[in-house]
N, C-alpha and C positions, 0 to 999 in steps of 0.2 A: 586869640592864639594861645592864651594860657590854658585853655581846655582842649583845643583842637589838636595841637601837636602831642601833648601827653597821651591823648586817646589813641592816636595812631601808634605811638611807641608801646603803650600797654597792650594793645591788641596784638601787635607784632610779637612781643615777648610771650604772651599767653598762648598764642597760636603756634608759633615755631617751637616752643618748648613742650607743646602738647600737655599743658597743665590743666586745660579746661576742655570739656566736651559740651557741645550745645551752644547755639548762638545766643540764647537768652542769658545763660550763665556768663558767657564771655562779655556780653554787653554790660551786665550788672557789675562784674568784677572790674572791668576796665573803667567804668564810670566811677566806681569806688576809688580806684587809683587816682583818677583825675581830681576828684574832690579832696582826697587826702593830700595831694601835692598842693592844691590851692589853699587848704587849711594850714598846711605847714608854712607856706609863704606868708599867710596872714599873721601867723604866730611870730614869724621873724620880724614882720613890720611892727607888731605890737611891742616886741622886745626892744626894737630900735627906738620906738616912741618913748618907752619907759627910760631907756638909757640916755636919750638925747634931751629929754625934758621939754623945754619951751621950743627948741628948734625942730621938734618932730614934724610939725605941719609943713615946714619948708622942705625937709628931707623927704617926707613921704608923698608930698604932692596931693594931699587929700582936699585941698582948697576948702577946708571947713565942712566937708560933707560927713555928717555923722553916720551915714549908711554906706560908706566906702567899702568896708570889709564885706558886708553882705552883698553889695552889688558886684564886687570883684568875684566872689564865690559863685554868685548866680550866673555871671557871664562865663565863668570857667565851665560850669555845668552845661550851659547852653552851647558853648563851643564844642564840648565833648559830645553832646547829643547830635550836633550838626555833622561832626566828623563821622560819627557812627552811621548816620543816615546816608551821607554822601559817599563814603569811602569804604565801608565795611565789605561789601561784596567784591569790589575790585581788589582790595587788600587780600581777602581770602583766596581769590582766584590766583593772584600773583604768587602767594605762598605755596599754593598747591602745585604750581607749575615751575617751582624752583628745581634746578638740577639736583640730583642726589649728591650728597656730600662725598668727597673723595675719601676712600678708605686708605689708611696707611698700612703698608706691608711691614710687619715687625719681625721679619726673619732675621 
């Protein structure tokens, strides 16, 4: 879920804001956002480990896994890729069929 949900949100923002043209660039940038969110979370975990010292393993729940950070980021990338494969066409179709925004009369 760490990659799946941010992928949907990133695609939504990039599509609705018309910031990106082309499916390949959208996929690339959205995956970059997913990985940036994951990396930021891992940096927060690292900072907590430094600040908590010995209690970091209990707080972070790594259970002594030295590859916890790498596996978390890999699974975030995998979740983002799965979201892209499963939901991108439906999401694009739904955005294309949104009603036009109401215009405000400023008289």
